[in-house]
C-alpha positions in Angstrom: 117.3 135.3 65.9 114.0 133.9 67.2 114.8 130.3 66.1 116.7 129.5 69.4 113.6 130.5 71.5 111.4 128.3 69.4 113.8 125.4 69.8 114.0 125.9 73.6 110.3 126.3 74.0 109.7 123.2 71.8 112.3 121.3 73.9 110.6 122.3 77.1 107.2 121.3 75.7 108.6 118.0 74.5 110.3 117.2 77.9 107.0 118.0 79.8 105.0 115.7 77.4 107.6 112.9 77.7 107.4 113.0 81.5 103.7 112.6 81.4 104.0 109.7 78.9 106.7 107.7 80.8 105.2 104.7 82.6 106.6 103.5 85.9 109.7 101.2 85.4 108.9 97.6 85.8 111.1 94.5 85.5 110.2 92.2 82.7 110.4 88.3 82.7 113.7 87.2 83.9 114.8 90.6 85.0 113.9 90.5 88.7 116.2 90.8 91.7 115.4 87.7 93.7 112.3 86.6 95.6 109.5 89.2 96.0 108.7 90.4 99.3 105.4 89.2 100.7 102.4 91.4 100.1 101.3 93.3 103.0 97.6 92.8 103.4 97.0 94.5 106.7 97.7 94.3 110.4 98.2 90.8 111.7 95.6 89.3 114.0 96.5 89.4 117.7 98.0 86.2 119.1 99.6 84.7 122.2 101.8 81.8 123.0 102.2 79.5 126.1 104.9 76.9 126.4 105.6 74.1 128.9 108.0 71.1 128.9 105.4 69.0 127.1 103.3 71.4 125.0 103.3 74.6 122.9 100.0 76.5 122.4 99.5 79.4 120.1 96.2 81.3 120.0 94.9 83.7 117.4 92.1 86.1 118.2 89.8 87.4 115.5 87.1 89.4 117.1 85.2 86.8 119.3 86.6 83.8 117.4 89.7 82.0 119.0 91.7 79.6 117.0 94.3 77.5 119.0 97.2 75.4 117.7 98.6 72.8 120.1 101.9 70.9 119.4 104.3 68.7 121.4 107.2 70.9 122.6 109.9 68.2 121.8 108.8 67.4 118.2 106.6 70.3 117.2 104.0 67.7 115.9 100.3 68.3 116.5 98.8 66.8 119.7 96.2 64.1 118.8 93.2 63.5 121.0 93.7 66.3 123.4 91.1 68.2 125.5 91.7 72.0 125.9 90.1 74.4 128.3 91.1 78.1 128.1 90.5 81.0 130.4 91.1 84.4 128.7 89.8 87.8 129.8 87.8 86.3 132.7 86.0 84.0 130.2 86.4 80.2 130.7 85.9 78.2 127.5 86.1 74.6 126.5 87.8 74.5 123.0 86.3 72.2 120.4 88.8 70.2 118.2 88.7 71.3 114.6 91.6 69.3 113.1 94.7 67.5 114.4 96.2 69.8 116.9 93.9 72.7 116.0 91.0 73.9 118.2 88.3 76.7 118.0 86.3 78.5 120.5 83.9 81.4 120.6 84.3 84.2 123.2 81.1 85.4 124.8 82.3 89.0 124.3 85.2 90.8 122.6 88.3 91.3 124.6 89.2 94.8 125.7 92.5 96.4 124.7 95.4 95.9 127.0 97.3 93.0 128.5 95.1 90.0 129.1 96.3 86.8 131.1 95.7 83.5 129.4 95.7 80.0 131.0 95.1 76.8 129.3 94.5 73.4 130.8 95.5 70.6 128.5 94.7 66.8 128.9 96.3 64.5 126.3 96.2 60.9 127.3 97.8 60.5 130.8 99.4 63.9 130.7 97.7 67.0 132.1 99.5 70.4 131.9 98.6 74.0 132.8 100.1 76.7 130.4 100.1 80.5 131.0 100.6 83.3 128.6 99.6 86.8 127.9 97.7 88.5 125.1 98.5 92.1 124.5 95.8 93.8 122.5 96.2 97.4 121.1 93.7 99.7 119.5 94.0 99.7 115.7 96.5 102.5 115.1 97.7 101.2 111.7 94.4 101.9 109.9 94.7 105.6 110.4 98.3 105.6 109.2 97.3 103.8 106.1 94.6 106.3 105.2 97.1 109.2 105.7 99.6 107.5 103.4 97.0 107.1 100.7 96.0 110.8 101.0 99.7 111.9 100.8 100.2 109.9 97.6 97.2 111.4 96.1 98.3 114.9 96.9 101.8 114.0 95.4 100.3 112.8 92.2 98.0 115.9 91.9 101.0 118.2 92.5 103.1 116.4 89.9 100.3 116.6 87.4 99.8 120.3 88.0 103.6 120.9 87.8 103.8 119.1 84.4 100.6 121.0 83.2 102.3 124.2 84.3 105.4 123.4 82.4 103.5 122.7 79.2 101.6 125.9 79.6 104.8 128.0 80.2 106.4 126.3 77.1 103.4 127.0 75.0 103.3 130.6 76.2 107.0 131.1 75.3 106.5 129.6 71.9 103.5 131.8 71.2 105.3 135.0 72.5 108.2 134.2 70.3 106.0 133.7 67.3 104.1 137.0 67.8 107.6 138.9 68.2 108.7 137.3 64.9 105.7 138.1 62.9 105.2 141.6 64.5 101.7 140.9 65.7 100.4 142.6 68.8 98.4 141.0 71.6 
């Protein structure tokens, strides 16, 4: 008569323990579904682009460090032996060549959030060109969202662990109650 209760309690207990012991499913060698997505490492650095008939300029801002990439617009090949002067956020800077088509400059002070006009004067051989663009800086909103997501995951894991522990305790109590009733023991 009490045997079905014991079997049900044992089944609940076994199911709860099995849920705790199951690792996350992962594909083994040769069992993936195509190319993996690139890992997200954090927000991208702010950048701007300026284009003319002759040149393409891309700038990347990292604090006060400015890295510039200069290519020919028609072939996308790096510009050799060019001189580059940039005005950004009211700061006029002469960029130093770092590699072929790559320049570096250091800003005197960090740029303020918002839209900042950028102008670049390029001299390459007999060609001189003026390029204009805009850099749009925003406050770092993504860092706060990342911290909130981490906290939500921790709460979800804790709730899951407590739920599994509760299921184990409930199953054990049902088992113990059934055993007392069978043997006639009192609490």
